[in-house]
C-alpha positions in Angstrom: -74.6 -29.0 66.2 -72.3 -27.1 68.5 -74.0 -25.1 71.3 -73.4 -21.4 71.3 -72.3 -19.6 74.5 -74.8 -17.0 75.6 -73.4 -13.4 75.8 -71.8 -12.5 79.1 -71.0 -16.1 80.0 -67.3 -17.2 80.0 -66.5 -20.5 78.2 -65.7 -23.4 80.4 -62.1 -23.8 81.4 -60.3 -26.7 79.7 -58.4 -28.7 82.2 -55.6 -31.2 82.0 -55.7 -34.6 83.5 -54.3 -33.4 86.9 -57.0 -30.8 87.2 -54.9 -27.7 86.4 -56.0 -25.4 83.6 -54.4 -26.1 80.2 -52.5 -23.4 78.4 -54.1 -22.2 75.2 -52.1 -21.6 72.1 -51.6 -17.9 72.0 -48.7 -17.6 69.4 -45.4 -15.8 70.0 -45.0 -12.7 72.0 -43.2 -9.7 70.5 -40.3 -10.2 72.9 -39.8 -13.8 71.7 -39.9 -12.7 68.0 -37.3 -10.0 68.7 -35.1 -12.4 70.5 -35.2 -14.9 67.6 -34.4 -12.1 65.1 -31.5 -10.9 67.2 -30.0 -14.4 67.3 -30.4 -14.7 63.6 -28.7 -11.4 63.0 -25.8 -12.3 65.2 -25.4 -15.7 63.4 -25.4 -13.9 60.0 -22.8 -11.3 61.1 -20.5 -14.1 62.2 -21.0 -16.3 59.1 -20.7 -13.7 56.3 -17.0 -13.0 56.8 -16.3 -16.7 56.9 -18.2 -17.2 53.7 -16.3 -14.4 52.0 -13.0 -15.9 53.1 -14.0 -19.3 51.8 -15.1 -17.9 48.5 -11.8 -16.0 48.1 -9.9 -19.1 48.9 -11.9 -21.1 46.3 -11.1 -18.6 43.6 -7.4 -18.7 44.3 -7.5 -22.5 44.4 -9.2 -22.6 41.0 -6.1 -21.1 39.4 -3.8 -23.4 41.3 -5.9 -26.4 40.2 -5.6 -25.3 36.6 -1.8 -25.2 36.8 -1.5 -28.4 38.7 -3.9 -30.1 36.3 -1.9 -29.0 33.2 1.4 -30.2 34.7 0.0 -33.5 35.7 -1.7 -34.0 32.3 1.5 -33.2 30.5 3.4 -35.6 32.7 0.9 -38.4 32.2 0.5 -37.8 28.4 4.3 -38.0 27.9 4.4 -41.3 29.6 1.3 -42.9 28.1 1.7 -41.6 24.6 5.5 -42.0 24.6 6.0 -38.4 23.4 7.9 -35.4 24.7 5.6 -32.7 26.0 6.7 -29.1 26.1 5.3 -26.8 28.8 5.5 -23.1 28.2 4.8 -20.5 30.9 3.7 -17.5 28.9 3.0 -13.8 29.8 1.5 -13.3 33.3 -1.2 -16.0 33.3 -1.0 -18.4 30.4 0.2 -22.0 30.2 0.6 -23.9 26.9 1.3 -27.6 26.4 2.8 -28.8 23.1 3.3 -32.4 21.9 6.6 -32.9 20.0 6.7 -35.6 17.3 10.1 -35.3 15.7 9.9 -32.0 13.8 6.1 -31.8 14.2 4.7 -29.7 17.0 1.1 -29.8 18.0 -0.5 -27.5 20.6 -2.6 -29.6 23.0 -3.9 -26.9 25.2 -3.5 -23.2 25.8 -5.2 -21.8 28.9 -5.4 -18.7 31.0 -5.7 -18.8 34.8 -9.1 -17.9 36.3 -10.1 -15.2 38.7 -7.2 -12.9 37.9 -4.6 -15.3 39.1 -1.1 -14.8 37.6 2.5 -15.8 37.9 3.3 -13.9 41.1 5.7 -14.3 44.1 5.4 -12.2 47.2 9.0 -11.7 48.1 8.1 -11.6 51.8 7.0 -15.3 51.7 9.4 -18.1 52.4 10.1 -21.0 50.0 7.7 -24.0 50.1 8.5 -27.0 52.3 10.0 -28.7 49.3 12.6 -25.9 49.0 12.9 -26.2 45.3 13.6 -22.5 44.9 11.8 -19.1 45.0 14.1 -16.9 42.9 11.0 -15.8 40.9 7.4 -16.7 40.1 8.6 -19.4 37.6 11.6 -20.9 39.4 13.1 -23.4 37.0 16.7 -22.0 36.8 15.4 -19.0 34.9 13.6 -21.1 32.2 10.0 -20.4 31.1 9.9 -23.5 28.9 10.4 -27.1 30.2 9.8 -30.6 28.9 8.3 -33.8 30.2 10.1 -36.9 28.7 8.6 -40.3 28.1 9.9 -41.6 31.5 7.9 -38.8 33.2 10.9 -36.7 34.2 10.9 -32.9 33.8 14.0 -31.6 32.0 15.7 -28.5 30.6 16.7 -28.0 27.0 19.8 -30.2 27.4 17.7 -33.1 28.9 19.0 -32.5 32.4 16.3 -33.2 35.1 14.9 -29.9 36.4 13.3 -29.4 39.8 11.4 -26.1 40.5 8.4 -24.2 41.6 5.7 -22.1 39.9 4.1 -19.5 42.2 0.7 -18.0 41.6 -1.2 -15.1 43.2 -2.5 -11.6 43.0 -0.4 -8.6 44.1 -3.1 -7.1 46.3 -4.2 -10.3 48.0 -1.4 -12.0 50.0 -3.7 -14.9 51.1 -4.2 -15.8 47.4 -0.6 -17.0 47.2 -0.3 -20.6 45.8 2.6 -22.7 44.6 3.1 -25.9 42.6 6.4 -27.8 42.9 7.8 -30.3 40.4 10.4 -32.9 41.2 12.5 -33.2 38.1 13.6 -36.9 38.1 10.1 -38.2 38.6 7.8 -35.3 37.5 6.0 -35.5 40.8 3.9 -32.4 41.5 2.7 -31.0 44.8 0.4 -28.0 45.5 0.7 -25.6 48.4 -1.5 -22.8 49.8 -0.3 -19.9 51.9 -2.5 -19.6 55.0 -1.0 -16.3 56.3 1.8 -17.9 58.3 3.0 -21.0 56.4 2.7 -23.1 53.3 0.4 -26.0 53.7 
């Protein structure tokens, strides 16, 4: 049974091994708590703009990945299924792929770009490093319909290999600019993002 300390008598001092009094746990002072809160506030103020920028970039990338995915799928399908695949760039934000079997045409997919992304080219931006053209948002010699052949090449209506670029973006958001290039003879695709100073 623990002994009680009589009123008016101080409890004995707890000492460490070297004889000095040990500190008792007294919690945090108000100053320590305010310092921690200030540090947390500064960290949040720094990180919130970075998070917003990252989210905006991810939204723009989603549209680019849709475009890139459709072009790569059309290219691969043409080669593996030995069929001509037609790619149509429709309206401001729609892409449709169609399989051609002689006179039979079958729509494979018809999608719309996410997060308000659309065919858009900011005229102040330079061409991509591939330099396949930037005469317009859909830069395939003025065509909005192209074809992947069974050898994987991208061609025009006469079967001539066609190299070009599709630009995506939003008019009010320059940093949302994206581009996908296609090398006609091989159908190779490459995606680019505008970082404010260059395509990368």
